[in-house]
All heavy atoms as a GROMACS GRO file, in nm:
protein
  579
    1MET      N    1  -0.911  -0.245   1.599
    1MET     CA    2  -0.885  -0.328   1.483
    1MET      C    3  -0.779  -0.432   1.519
    1MET      O    4  -0.680  -0.401   1.582
    1MET     CB    5  -0.838  -0.241   1.366
    1MET     CG    6  -0.817  -0.321   1.240
    1MET     SD    7  -0.778  -0.225   1.094
    1MET     CE    8  -0.933  -0.146   1.064
    2ALA      N    9  -0.801  -0.553   1.476
    2ALA     CA   10  -0.710  -0.664   1.503
    2ALA      C   11  -0.624  -0.691   1.380
    2ALA      O   12  -0.659  -0.654   1.268
    2ALA     CB   13  -0.790  -0.789   1.538
    3THR      N   14  -0.510  -0.754   1.404
    3THR     CA   15  -0.418  -0.788   1.296
    3THR      C   16  -0.374  -0.933   1.313
    3THR      O   17  -0.348  -0.977   1.424
    3THR     CB   18  -0.294  -0.697   1.298
    3THR    OG1   19  -0.336  -0.562   1.281
    3THR    CG2   20  -0.197  -0.733   1.187
    4ALA      N   21  -0.364  -1.004   1.202
    4ALA     CA   22  -0.311  -1.140   1.202
    4ALA      C   23  -0.208  -1.148   1.091
    4ALA      O   24  -0.213  -1.075   0.992
    4ALA     CB   25  -0.422  -1.241   1.178
    5ARG      N   26  -0.113  -1.238   1.108
    5ARG     CA   27  -0.013  -1.264   1.005
    5ARG      C   28  -0.015  -1.414   0.978
    5ARG      O   29   0.006  -1.493   1.070
    5ARG     CB   30   0.124  -1.218   1.052
    5ARG     CG   31   0.224  -1.218   0.943
    5ARG     CD   32   0.348  -1.145   0.984
    5ARG     NE   33   0.437  -1.146   0.869
    5ARG     CZ   34   0.556  -1.097   0.869
    5ARG    NH1   35   0.604  -1.040   0.977
    5ARG    NH2   36   0.630  -1.104   0.762
    6TRP      N   37  -0.044  -1.450   0.853
    6TRP     CA   38  -0.063  -1.590   0.817
    6TRP      C   39   0.030  -1.632   0.704
    6TRP      O   40   0.062  -1.552   0.615
    6TRP     CB   41  -0.206  -1.614   0.770
    6TRP     CG   42  -0.312  -1.588   0.870
    6TRP    CD1   43  -0.304  -1.602   1.005
    6TRP    CD2   44  -0.446  -1.544   0.844
    6TRP    NE1   45  -0.424  -1.572   1.064
    6TRP    CE2   46  -0.513  -1.535   0.967
    6TRP    CE3   47  -0.514  -1.513   0.728
    6TRP    CZ2   48  -0.645  -1.496   0.976
    6TRP    CZ3   49  -0.647  -1.473   0.738
    6TRP    CH2   50  -0.711  -1.465   0.862
    7HIS      N   51   0.067  -1.758   0.706
    7HIS     CA   52   0.134  -1.822   0.593
    7HIS      C   53   0.028  -1.908   0.526
    7HIS      O   54  -0.026  -2.000   0.587
    7HIS     CB   55   0.252  -1.908   0.642
    7HIS     CG   56   0.325  -1.974   0.530
    7HIS    ND1   57   0.282  -2.090   0.471
    7HIS    CD2   58   0.438  -1.938   0.466
    7HIS    CE1   59   0.368  -2.123   0.376
    7HIS    NE2   60   0.463  -2.033   0.371
    8LEU      N   61  -0.004  -1.876   0.402
    8LEU     CA   62  -0.108  -1.947   0.328
    8LEU      C   63  -0.043  -2.035   0.222
    8LEU      O   64   0.043  -1.989   0.146
    8LEU     CB   65  -0.202  -1.848   0.259
    8LEU     CG   66  -0.262  -1.738   0.346
    8LEU    CD1   67  -0.349  -1.646   0.260
    8LEU    CD2   68  -0.341  -1.797   0.461
    9SER      N   69  -0.084  -2.161   0.218
    9SER     CA   70  -0.035  -2.254   0.116
    9SER      C   71  -0.153  -2.295   0.028
    9SER      O   72  -0.255  -2.341   0.078
    9SER     CB   73   0.026  -2.379   0.181
    9SER     OG   74   0.137  -2.343   0.259
   10TYR      N   75  -0.136  -2.276  -0.102
   10TYR     CA   76  -0.242  -2.302  -0.198
   10TYR      C   77  -0.216  -2.431  -0.274
   10TYR      O   78  -0.106  -2.451  -0.326
   10TYR     CB   79  -0.248  -2.190  -0.302
   10TYR     CG   80  -0.292  -2.056  -0.250
   10TYR    CD1   81  -0.206  -1.976  -0.178
   10TYR    CD2   82  -0.419  -2.010  -0.278
   10TYR    CE1   83  -0.247  -1.851  -0.132
   10TYR    CE2   84  -0.461  -1.886  -0.233
   10TYR     CZ   85  -0.373  -1.807  -0.160
   10TYR     OH   86  -0.414  -1.685  -0.116
   11PRO      N   87  -0.316  -2.516  -0.288
   11PRO     CA   88  -0.303  -2.632  -0.377
   11PRO      C   89  -0.315  -2.587  -0.523
   11PRO      O   90  -0.360  -2.477  -0.553
   11PRO     CB   91  -0.419  -2.721  -0.335
   11PRO     CG   92  -0.522  -2.627  -0.284
   11PRO     CD   93  -0.446  -2.514  -0.221
   12GLU      N   94  -0.278  -2.674  -0.612
   12GLU     CA   95  -0.278  -2.642  -0.756
   12GLU      C   96  -0.412  -2.587  -0.805
   12GLU      O   97  -0.416  -2.491  -0.882
   12GLU     CB   98  -0.241  -2.766  -0.836
   12GLU     CG   99  -0.232  -2.742  -0.985
   12GLU     CD  100  -0.184  -2.863  -1.062
   12GLU    OE1  101  -0.158  -2.969  -1.001
   12GLU    OE2  102  -0.173  -2.851  -1.185
   13ALA      N  103  -0.521  -2.643  -0.758
   13ALA     CA  104  -0.654  -2.602  -0.805
   13ALA      C  105  -0.689  -2.457  -0.769
   13ALA      O  106  -0.774  -2.396  -0.833
   13ALA     CB  107  -0.760  -2.696  -0.749
   14LEU      N  108  -0.622  -2.400  -0.668
   14LEU     CA  109  -0.654  -2.264  -0.624
   14LEU      C  110  -0.554  -2.158  -0.666
   14LEU      O  111  -0.576  -2.039  -0.644
   14LEU     CB  112  -0.666  -2.261  -0.471
   14LEU     CG  113  -0.784  -2.335  -0.411
   14LEU    CD1  114  -0.782  -2.325  -0.259
   14LEU    CD2  115  -0.915  -2.280  -0.465
   15VAL      N  116  -0.444  -2.199  -0.727
   15VAL     CA  117  -0.338  -2.103  -0.760
   15VAL      C  118  -0.389  -1.990  -0.848
   15VAL      O  119  -0.350  -1.875  -0.830
   15VAL     CB  120  -0.218  -2.176  -0.826
   15VAL    CG1  121  -0.121  -2.079  -0.887
   15VAL    CG2  122  -0.148  -2.263  -0.723
   16SER      N  123  -0.479  -2.017  -0.939
   16SER     CA  124  -0.528  -1.913  -1.030
   16SER      C  125  -0.658  -1.849  -0.983
   16SER      O  126  -0.715  -1.765  -1.053
   16SER     CB  127  -0.546  -1.971  -1.170
   16SER     OG  128  -0.645  -2.072  -1.168
   17GLU      N  129  -0.706  -1.884  -0.865
   17GLU     CA  130  -0.832  -1.828  -0.812
   17GLU      C  131  -0.804  -1.702  -0.729
   17GLU      O  132  -0.702  -1.693  -0.659
   17GLU     CB  133  -0.901  -1.931  -0.723
   17GLU     CG  134  -0.946  -2.056  -0.797
   17GLU     CD  135  -1.053  -2.027  -0.899
   17GLU    OE1  136  -1.144  -1.949  -0.871
   17GLU    OE2  137  -1.044  -2.086  -1.009
   18PRO      N  138  -0.894  -1.604  -0.730
   18PRO     CA  139  -0.875  -1.478  -0.654
   18PRO      C  140  -0.916  -1.493  -0.507
   18PRO      O  141  -1.002  -1.420  -0.457
   18PRO     CB  142  -0.965  -1.380  -0.729
   18PRO     CG  143  -1.078  -1.467  -0.776
   18PRO     CD  144  -1.014  -1.599  -0.814
   19VAL      N  145  -0.853  -1.584  -0.437
   19VAL     CA  146  -0.893  -1.617  -0.300
   19VAL      C  147  -0.875  -1.498  -0.205
   19VAL      O  148  -0.961  -1.471  -0.121
   19VAL     CB  149  -0.818  -1.741  -0.250
   19VAL    CG1  150  -0.854  -1.774  -0.107
   19VAL    CG2  151  -0.848  -1.861  -0.339
   20LEU      N  152  -0.764  -1.426  -0.216
   20LEU     CA  153  -0.743  -1.310  -0.127
   20LEU      C  154  -0.844  -1.199  -0.154
   20LEU      O  155  -0.889  -1.132  -0.062
   20LEU     CB  156  -0.600  -1.257  -0.137
   20LEU     CG  157  -0.493  -1.342  -0.072
   20LEU    CD1  158  -0.357  -1.277  -0.088
   20LEU    CD2  159  -0.523  -1.366   0.075
   21TRP      N  160  -0.879  -1.179  -0.279
   21TRP     CA  161  -0.981  -1.081  -0.312
   21TRP      C  162  -1.115  -1.122  -0.250
   21TRP      O  163  -1.185  -1.038  -0.191
   21TRP     CB  164  -0.995  -1.066  -0.464
   21TRP     CG  165  -1.104  -0.973  -0.504
   21TRP    CD1  166  -1.098  -0.837  -0.508
   21TRP    CD2  167  -1.237  -1.009  -0.541
   21TRP    NE1  168  -1.220  -0.785  -0.546
   21TRP    CE2  169  -1.307  -0.890  -0.567
   21TRP    CE3  170  -1.303  -1.130  -0.555
   21TRP    CZ2  171  -1.440  -0.889  -0.607
   21TRP    CZ3  172  -1.436  -1.128  -0.594
   21TRP    CH2  173  -1.502  -1.009  -0.620
   22GLU      N  174  -1.150  -1.250  -0.262
   22GLU     CA  175  -1.274  -1.299  -0.201
   22GLU      C  176  -1.271  -1.280  -0.050
   22GLU      O  177  -1.370  -1.238   0.010
   22GLU     CB  178  -1.296  -1.447  -0.233
   22GLU     CG  179  -1.326  -1.474  -0.379
   22GLU     CD  180  -1.329  -1.622  -0.412
   22GLU    OE1  181  -1.302  -1.706  -0.323
   22GLU    OE2  182  -1.360  -1.654  -0.527
   23LEU      N  183  -1.157  -1.309   0.012
   23LEU     CA  184  -1.142  -1.289   0.156
   23LEU      C  185  -1.170  -1.144   0.193
   23LEU      O  186  -1.248  -1.116   0.284
   23LEU     CB  187  -1.001  -1.329   0.199
   23LEU     CG  188  -0.961  -1.294   0.342
   23LEU    CD1  189  -1.042  -1.375   0.442
   23LEU    CD2  190  -0.811  -1.315   0.362
   24ALA      N  191  -1.107  -1.053   0.121
   24ALA     CA  192  -1.121  -0.910   0.152
   24ALA      C  193  -1.264  -0.859   0.130
   24ALA      O  194  -1.317  -0.785   0.213
   24ALA     CB  195  -1.022  -0.829   0.069
   25THR      N  196  -1.326  -0.898   0.020
   25THR     CA  197  -1.457  -0.844  -0.013
   25THR      C  198  -1.570  -0.910   0.066
   25THR      O  199  -1.667  -0.843   0.101
   25THR     CB  200  -1.486  -0.855  -0.163
   25THR    OG1  201  -1.477  -0.991  -0.203
   25THR    CG2  202  -1.389  -0.772  -0.244
   26GLN      N  203  -1.556  -1.038   0.095
   26GLN     CA  204  -1.663  -1.109   0.164
   26GLN      C  205  -1.655  -1.096   0.317
   26GLN      O  206  -1.755  -1.117   0.385
   26GLN     CB  207  -1.662  -1.257   0.127
   26GLN     CG  208  -1.697  -1.282  -0.018
   26GLN     CD  209  -1.687  -1.428  -0.055
   26GLN    OE1  210  -1.683  -1.515   0.030
   26GLN    NE2  211  -1.684  -1.456  -0.184
   27HIS      N  212  -1.537  -1.063   0.370
   27HIS     CA  213  -1.521  -1.063   0.515
   27HIS      C  214  -1.476  -0.928   0.570
   27HIS      O  215  -1.441  -0.917   0.688
   27HIS     CB  216  -1.424  -1.174   0.557
   27HIS     CG  217  -1.477  -1.309   0.521
   27HIS    ND1  218  -1.573  -1.372   0.596
   27HIS    CD2  219  -1.454  -1.389   0.415
   27HIS    CE1  220  -1.604  -1.486   0.539
   27HIS    NE2  221  -1.534  -1.499   0.428
   28ASP      N  222  -1.477  -0.825   0.486
   28ASP     CA  223  -1.448  -0.688   0.528
   28ASP      C  224  -1.315  -0.679   0.603
   28ASP      O  225  -1.308  -0.627   0.714
   28ASP     CB  226  -1.563  -0.633   0.612
   28ASP     CG  227  -1.555  -0.482   0.626
   28ASP    OD1  228  -1.501  -0.416   0.534
   28ASP    OD2  229  -1.601  -0.429   0.729
   29VAL      N  230  -1.210  -0.733   0.542
   29VAL     CA  231  -1.076  -0.723   0.597
   29VAL      C  232  -0.985  -0.661   0.491
   29VAL      O  233  -1.017  -0.660   0.372
   29VAL     CB  234  -1.019  -0.859   0.643
   29VAL    CG1  235  -1.102  -0.917   0.756
   29VAL    CG2  236  -1.009  -0.956   0.527
   30VAL      N  237  -0.872  -0.610   0.536
   30VAL     CA  238  -0.771  -0.555   0.446
   30VAL      C  239  -0.653  -0.650   0.446
   30VAL      O  240  -0.605  -0.690   0.553
   30VAL     CB  241  -0.727  -0.415   0.493
   30VAL    CG1  242  -0.613  -0.362   0.407
   30VAL    CG2  243  -0.845  -0.319   0.493
   31THR      N  244  -0.606  -0.688   0.328
   31THR     CA  245  -0.493  -0.779   0.318
   31THR      C  246  -0.370  -0.703   0.267
   31THR      O  247  -0.382  -0.611   0.186
   31THR     CB  248  -0.523  -0.896   0.222
   31THR    OG1  249  -0.551  -0.845   0.093
   31THR    CG2  250  -0.640  -0.978   0.272
   32ASN      N  251  -0.255  -0.743   0.317
   32ASN     CA  252  -0.129  -0.685   0.275
   32ASN      C  253  -0.031  -0.800   0.252
   32ASN      O  254   0.015  -0.862   0.348
   32ASN     CB  255  -0.076  -0.590   0.382
   32ASN     CG  256   0.051  -0.519   0.340
   32ASN    OD1  257   0.087  -0.518   0.223
   32ASN    ND2  258   0.121  -0.462   0.436
   33VAL      N  259  -0.004  -0.829   0.125
   33VAL     CA  260   0.088  -0.938   0.092
   33VAL      C  261   0.230  -0.893   0.124
   33VAL      O  262   0.276  -0.790   0.074
   33VAL     CB  263   0.075  -0.979  -0.056
   33VAL    CG1  264   0.180  -1.082  -0.093
   33VAL    CG2  265  -0.065  -1.030  -0.085
   34ARG      N  266   0.297  -0.969   0.207
   34ARG     CA  267   0.434  -0.935   0.248
   34ARG      C  268   0.538  -1.014   0.169
   34ARG      O  269   0.649  -0.965   0.148
   34ARG     CB  270   0.452  -0.962   0.398
   34ARG     CG  271   0.352  -0.889   0.487
   34ARG     CD  272   0.366  -0.740   0.474
   34ARG     NE  273   0.498  -0.705   0.521
   34ARG     CZ  274   0.553  -0.586   0.511
   34ARG    NH1  275   0.487  -0.489   0.453
   34ARG    NH2  276   0.673  -0.563   0.557
   35ARG      N  277   0.503  -1.132   0.127
   35ARG     CA  278   0.595  -1.217   0.050
   35ARG      C  279   0.512  -1.326  -0.016
   35ARG      O  280   0.412  -1.369   0.040
   35ARG     CB  281   0.696  -1.278   0.146
   35ARG     CG  282   0.816  -1.339   0.077
   35ARG     CD  283   0.918  -1.384   0.178
   35ARG     NE  284   0.989  -1.266   0.227
   35ARG     CZ  285   1.075  -1.268   0.326
   35ARG    NH1  286   1.098  -1.380   0.391
   35ARG    NH2  287   1.136  -1.160   0.365
   36ALA      N  288   0.556  -1.370  -0.133
   36ALA     CA  289   0.479  -1.474  -0.201
   36ALA      C  290   0.566  -1.548  -0.302
   36ALA      O  291   0.666  -1.494  -0.352
   36ALA     CB  292   0.358  -1.414  -0.272
   37ASN      N  293   0.526  -1.668  -0.332
   37ASN     CA  294   0.585  -1.747  -0.440
   37ASN      C  295   0.470  -1.826  -0.502
   37ASN      O  296   0.409  -1.909  -0.435
   37ASN     CB  297   0.692  -1.842  -0.388
   37ASN     CG  298   0.757  -1.920  -0.499
   37ASN    OD1  299   0.780  -1.868  -0.607
   37ASN    ND2  300   0.786  -2.046  -0.474
   38VAL      N  301   0.442  -1.797  -0.627
   38VAL     CA  302   0.332  -1.863  -0.696
   38VAL      C  303   0.385  -1.923  -0.825
   38VAL      O  304   0.447  -1.854  -0.906
   38VAL     CB  305   0.217  -1.764  -0.726
   38VAL    CG1  306   0.104  -1.835  -0.798
   38VAL    CG2  307   0.168  -1.699  -0.598
   39GLU      N  308   0.362  -2.052  -0.842
   39GLU     CA  309   0.402  -2.122  -0.963
   39GLU      C  310   0.277  -2.185  -1.023
   39GLU      O  311   0.167  -2.166  -0.973
   39GLU     CB  312   0.507  -2.226  -0.927
   39GLU     CG  313   0.633  -2.162  -0.868
   39GLU     CD  314   0.738  -2.260  -0.825
   39GLU    OE1  315   0.731  -2.377  -0.867
   39GLU    OE2  316   0.827  -2.220  -0.749
   40ASP      N  317   0.292  -2.259  -1.130
   40ASP     CA  318   0.177  -2.318  -1.198
   40ASP      C  319   0.101  -2.418  -1.112
   40ASP      O  320  -0.021  -2.431  -1.122
   40ASP     CB  321   0.219  -2.388  -1.328
   40ASP     CG  322   0.263  -2.289  -1.434
   40ASP    OD1  323   0.220  -2.173  -1.428
   40ASP    OD2  324   0.340  -2.329  -1.523
   41ASP      N  325   0.172  -2.490  -1.026
   41ASP     CA  326   0.109  -2.600  -0.955
   41ASP      C  327   0.102  -2.583  -0.803
   41ASP      O  328   0.041  -2.666  -0.735
   41ASP     CB  329   0.179  -2.732  -0.988
   41ASP     CG  330   0.327  -2.730  -0.952
   41ASP    OD1  331   0.382  -2.620  -0.930
   41ASP    OD2  332   0.386  -2.838  -0.945
   42VAL      N  333   0.160  -2.480  -0.750
   42VAL     CA  334   0.160  -2.458  -0.606
   42VAL      C  335   0.192  -2.312  -0.576
   42VAL      O  336   0.254  -2.244  -0.659
   42VAL     CB  337   0.260  -2.553  -0.536
   42VAL    CG1  338   0.403  -2.516  -0.569
   42VAL    CG2  339   0.239  -2.558  -0.387
   43GLY      N  340   0.148  -2.267  -0.462
   43GLY     CA  341   0.180  -2.129  -0.424
   43GLY      C  342   0.171  -2.111  -0.274
   43GLY      O  343   0.103  -2.186  -0.205
   44TRP      N  344   0.245  -2.011  -0.224
   44TRP     CA  345   0.234  -1.972  -0.085
   44TRP      C  346   0.242  -1.821  -0.076
   44TRP      O  347   0.299  -1.755  -0.162
   44TRP     CB  348   0.339  -2.039   0.004
   44TRP     CG  349   0.483  -2.009  -0.032
   44TRP    CD1  350   0.565  -2.085  -0.108
   44TRP    CD2  351   0.558  -1.894   0.007
   44TRP    NE1  352   0.688  -2.026  -0.120
   44TRP    CE2  353   0.687  -1.908  -0.048
   44TRP    CE3  354   0.532  -1.782   0.083
   44TRP    CZ2  355   0.788  -1.813  -0.031
   44TRP    CZ3  356   0.632  -1.687   0.101
   44TRP    CH2  357   0.758  -1.703   0.045
   45VAL      N  358   0.179  -1.768   0.029
   45VAL     CA  359   0.174  -1.624   0.052
   45VAL      C  360   0.188  -1.599   0.201
   45VAL      O  361   0.126  -1.668   0.282
   45VAL     CB  362   0.039  -1.564   0.002
   45VAL    CG1  363   0.031  -1.416   0.032
   45VAL    CG2  364   0.018  -1.591  -0.145
   46ILE      N  365   0.268  -1.500   0.235
   46ILE     CA  366   0.268  -1.449   0.372
   46ILE      C  367   0.188  -1.319   0.366
   46ILE      O  368   0.222  -1.228   0.289
   46ILE     CB  369   0.410  -1.426   0.426
   46ILE    CG1  370   0.481  -1.560   0.438
   46ILE    CG2  371   0.404  -1.352   0.560
   46ILE    CD1  372   0.625  -1.552   0.481
   47VAL      N  373   0.082  -1.313   0.443
   47VAL     CA  374  -0.011  -1.201   0.434
   47VAL      C  375  -0.045  -1.148   0.573
   47VAL      O  376  -0.059  -1.224   0.668
   47VAL     CB  377  -0.140  -1.243   0.358
   47VAL    CG1  378  -0.215  -1.352   0.430
   47VAL    CG2  379  -0.230  -1.126   0.331
   48GLU      N  380  -0.052  -1.016   0.584
   48GLU     CA  381  -0.105  -0.952   0.704
   48GLU      C  382  -0.251  -0.921   0.675
   48GLU      O  383  -0.284  -0.873   0.566
   48GLU     CB  384  -0.030  -0.823   0.735
   48GLU     CG  385   0.112  -0.844   0.777
   48GLU     CD  386   0.187  -0.713   0.794
   48GLU    OE1  387   0.138  -0.606   0.749
   48GLU    OE2  388   0.297  -0.718   0.850
   49VAL      N  389  -0.336  -0.948   0.773
   49VAL     CA  390  -0.480  -0.925   0.757
   49VAL      C  391  -0.526  -0.835   0.871
   49VAL      O  392  -0.497  -0.863   0.987
   49VAL     CB  393  -0.558  -1.059   0.758
   49VAL    CG1  394  -0.704  -1.034   0.730
   49VAL    CG2  395  -0.500  -1.156   0.657
   50HIS      N  396  -0.594  -0.727   0.836
   50HIS     CA  397  -0.642  -0.630   0.935
   50HIS      C  398  -0.794  -0.622   0.929
   50HIS      O  399  -0.852  -0.619   0.821
   50HIS     CB  400  -0.584  -0.491   0.906
   50HIS     CG  401  -0.436  -0.489   0.892
   50HIS    ND1  402  -0.353  -0.480   1.001
   50HIS    CD2  403  -0.356  -0.497   0.783
   50HIS    CE1  404  -0.228  -0.481   0.959
   50HIS    NE2  405  -0.227  -0.491   0.828
   51GLY      N  406  -0.858  -0.617   1.046
   51GLY     CA  407  -1.002  -0.604   1.052
   51GLY      C  408  -1.052  -0.631   1.192
   51GLY      O  409  -0.972  -0.645   1.286
   52GLU      N  410  -1.181  -0.636   1.208
   52GLU     CA  411  -1.240  -0.670   1.337
   52GLU      C  412  -1.203  -0.814   1.372
   52GLU      O  413  -1.190  -0.899   1.283
   52GLU     CB  414  -1.391  -0.652   1.333
   52GLU     CG  415  -1.435  -0.509   1.308
   52GLU     CD  416  -1.387  -0.412   1.416
   52GLU    OE1  417  -1.385  -0.450   1.534
   52GLU    OE2  418  -1.351  -0.298   1.380
   53ALA      N  419  -1.190  -0.842   1.500
   53ALA     CA  420  -1.148  -0.976   1.545
   53ALA      C  421  -1.238  -1.086   1.489
   53ALA      O  422  -1.190  -1.190   1.442
   53ALA     CB  423  -1.143  -0.981   1.697
   54GLY      N  424  -1.367  -1.064   1.491
   54GLY     CA  425  -1.460  -1.164   1.438
   54GLY      C  426  -1.443  -1.185   1.289
   54GLY      O  427  -1.457  -1.297   1.238
   55ALA      N  428  -1.412  -1.078   1.216
   55ALA     CA  429  -1.390  -1.090   1.072
   55ALA      C  430  -1.265  -1.172   1.043
   55ALA      O  431  -1.262  -1.248   0.946
   55ALA     CB  432  -1.379  -0.951   1.009
   56LEU      N  433  -1.163  -1.159   1.127
   56LEU     CA  434  -1.042  -1.238   1.108
   56LEU      C  435  -1.070  -1.386   1.131
   56LEU      O  436  -1.023  -1.472   1.055
   56LEU     CB  437  -0.930  -1.191   1.201
   56LEU     CG  438  -0.876  -1.051   1.176
   56LEU    CD1  439  -0.760  -1.022   1.272
   56LEU    CD2  440  -0.834  -1.029   1.034
   57VAL      N  441  -1.147  -1.417   1.233
   57VAL     CA  442  -1.183  -1.556   1.260
   57VAL      C  443  -1.264  -1.613   1.144
   57VAL      O  444  -1.235  -1.722   1.093
   57VAL     CB  445  -1.262  -1.568   1.393
   57VAL    CG1  446  -1.319  -1.708   1.410
   57VAL    CG2  447  -1.173  -1.531   1.510
   58ASP      N  448  -1.364  -1.538   1.099
   58ASP     CA  449  -1.447  -1.583   0.987
   58ASP      C  450  -1.364  -1.597   0.859
   58ASP      O  451  -1.381  -1.692   0.783
   58ASP     CB  452  -1.562  -1.485   0.962
   58ASP     CG  453  -1.665  -1.486   1.073
   58ASP    OD1  454  -1.665  -1.581   1.154
   58ASP    OD2  455  -1.744  -1.390   1.078
   59GLY      N  456  -1.273  -1.503   0.837
   59GLY     CA  457  -1.189  -1.508   0.718
   59GLY      C  458  -1.096  -1.628   0.718
   59GLY      O  459  -1.077  -1.693   0.616
   60ARG      N  460  -1.040  -1.659   0.834
   60ARG     CA  461  -0.953  -1.777   0.846
   60ARG      C  462  -1.032  -1.904   0.815
   60ARG      O  463  -0.986  -1.991   0.742
   60ARG     CB  464  -0.895  -1.783   0.987
   60ARG     CG  465  -0.788  -1.887   1.006
   60ARG     CD  466  -0.733  -1.878   1.149
   60ARG     NE  467  -0.604  -1.938   1.165
   60ARG     CZ  468  -0.580  -2.068   1.169
   60ARG    NH1  469  -0.681  -2.153   1.158
   60ARG    NH2  470  -0.457  -2.113   1.182
   61GLU      N  471  -1.154  -1.913   0.869
   61GLU     CA  472  -1.239  -2.029   0.842
   61GLU      C  473  -1.276  -2.038   0.694
   61GLU      O  474  -1.282  -2.146   0.637
   61GLU     CB  475  -1.364  -2.023   0.929
   61GLU     CG  476  -1.335  -2.045   1.076
   61GLU     CD  477  -1.456  -2.026   1.165
   61GLU    OE1  478  -1.567  -1.999   1.113
   61GLU    OE2  479  -1.439  -2.036   1.287
   62PHE      N  480  -1.299  -1.923   0.632
   62PHE     CA  481  -1.329  -1.919   0.489
   62PHE      C  482  -1.212  -1.977   0.409
   62PHE      O  483  -1.233  -2.060   0.319
   62PHE     CB  484  -1.357  -1.775   0.444
   62PHE     CG  485  -1.344  -1.755   0.297
   62PHE    CD1  486  -1.441  -1.798   0.210
   62PHE    CD2  487  -1.231  -1.692   0.244
   62PHE    CE1  488  -1.428  -1.781   0.072
   62PHE    CE2  489  -1.217  -1.674   0.109
   62PHE     CZ  490  -1.315  -1.719   0.022
   63LEU      N  491  -1.090  -1.933   0.439
   63LEU     CA  492  -0.974  -1.983   0.366
   63LEU      C  493  -0.960  -2.134   0.379
   63LEU      O  494  -0.937  -2.205   0.281
   63LEU     CB  495  -0.847  -1.914   0.416
   63LEU     CG  496  -0.834  -1.766   0.382
   63LEU    CD1  497  -0.716  -1.705   0.458
   63LEU    CD2  498  -0.819  -1.744   0.233
   64ILE      N  499  -0.976  -2.183   0.500
   64ILE     CA  500  -0.965  -2.328   0.524
   64ILE      C  501  -1.073  -2.402   0.447
   64ILE      O  502  -1.047  -2.506   0.387
   64ILE     CB  503  -0.969  -2.357   0.676
   64ILE    CG1  504  -0.843  -2.301   0.742
   64ILE    CG2  505  -0.985  -2.506   0.702
   64ILE    CD1  506  -0.847  -2.298   0.894
   65SER      N  507  -1.195  -2.347   0.446
   65SER     CA  508  -1.305  -2.412   0.374
   65SER      C  509  -1.279  -2.417   0.224
   65SER      O  510  -1.329  -2.506   0.155
   65SER     CB  511  -1.438  -2.343   0.403
   65SER     OG  512  -1.446  -2.220   0.333
   66ARG      N  513  -1.202  -2.322   0.172
   66ARG     CA  514  -1.168  -2.322   0.030
   66ARG      C  515  -1.054  -2.417  -0.003
   66ARG      O  516  -1.024  -2.440  -0.119
   66ARG     CB  517  -1.126  -2.180  -0.014
   66ARG     CG  518  -1.238  -2.080  -0.027
   66ARG     CD  519  -1.335  -2.109  -0.140
   66ARG     NE  520  -1.274  -2.141  -0.266
   66ARG     CZ  521  -1.244  -2.055  -0.364
   66ARG    NH1  522  -1.272  -1.928  -0.347
   66ARG    NH2  523  -1.188  -2.097  -0.476
   67GLY      N  524  -0.984  -2.469   0.100
   67GLY     CA  525  -0.875  -2.562   0.076
   67GLY      C  526  -0.736  -2.502   0.094
   67GLY      O  527  -0.637  -2.566   0.062
   68VAL      N  528  -0.730  -2.379   0.144
   68VAL     CA  529  -0.603  -2.315   0.171
   68VAL      C  530  -0.555  -2.358   0.309
   68VAL      O  531  -0.632  -2.359   0.405
   68VAL     CB  532  -0.617  -2.161   0.167
   68VAL    CG1  533  -0.487  -2.092   0.202
   68VAL    CG2  534  -0.668  -2.116   0.031
   69GLN      N  535  -0.427  -2.394   0.320
   69GLN     CA  536  -0.369  -2.424   0.451
   69GLN      C  537  -0.327  -2.293   0.514
   69GLN      O  538  -0.258  -2.212   0.450
   69GLN     CB  539  -0.248  -2.516   0.437
   69GLN     CG  540  -0.284  -2.654   0.390
   69GLN     CD  541  -0.160  -2.742   0.377
   69GLN    OE1  542  -0.048  -2.700   0.401
   69GLN    NE2  543  -0.182  -2.866   0.338
   70VAL      N  544  -0.368  -2.270   0.639
   70VAL     CA  545  -0.341  -2.145   0.709
   70VAL      C  546  -0.257  -2.173   0.832
   70VAL      O  547  -0.298  -2.252   0.918
   70VAL     CB  548  -0.472  -2.074   0.750
   70VAL    CG1  549  -0.441  -1.943   0.820
   70VAL    CG2  550  -0.562  -2.051   0.629
   71ALA      N  551  -0.142  -2.109   0.841
   71ALA     CA  552  -0.057  -2.121   0.960
   71ALA      C  553  -0.034  -1.982   1.018
   71ALA      O  554  -0.001  -1.888   0.944
   71ALA     CB  555   0.076  -2.185   0.925
   72ASP      N  556  -0.058  -1.968   1.149
   72ASP     CA  557  -0.035  -1.840   1.216
   72ASP      C  558   0.114  -1.813   1.227
   72ASP      O  559   0.192  -1.903   1.260
   72ASP     CB  560  -0.096  -1.841   1.356
   72ASP     CG  561  -0.246  -1.849   1.353
   72ASP    OD1  562  -0.308  -1.777   1.274
   72ASP    OD2  563  -0.304  -1.928   1.431
   73LEU      N  564   0.155  -1.690   1.201
   73LEU     CA  565   0.295  -1.652   1.212
   73LEU      C  566   0.323  -1.569   1.337
   73LEU      O  567   0.437  -1.552   1.375
   73LEU     CB  568   0.343  -1.578   1.088
   73LEU     CG  569   0.344  -1.662   0.961
   73LEU    CD1  570   0.387  -1.577   0.843
   73LEU    CD2  571   0.438  -1.780   0.977
   74ASP      N  572   0.223  -1.515   1.398
   74ASP     CA  573   0.241  -1.434   1.521
   74ASP      C  574   0.186  -1.506   1.641
   74ASP      O  575   0.101  -1.585   1.638
   74ASP     CB  576   0.175  -1.298   1.507
   74ASP     CG  577   0.249  -1.212   1.408
   74ASP    OD1  578   0.368  -1.233   1.383
   74ASP    OD2  579   0.184  -1.121   1.356
   0.00000   0.00000   0.00000
C-alpha cells in the first residue's frame, strides 16, 4: 500500500462539494484529514491518502480535473 500527503486548495465553487468522499469512493483510497481550514469562499486541507500506487495517481488526477490544486508534501 502506498501513501501520499497532499495540500489541497479548493476554489469557492468546490468548498461545499464532497470532493474527498468522491475521491475515496471512486478511487478506492482511504483519506485521513490532518489539518484543514474551510471558509465560505475558500478552503484548504492537508490530507494523507492511502491505497494502491495507481489509485493514488488516478485520485490526484481526479482532484486536479475537479479544480482542486494539489501540492505534494512528502
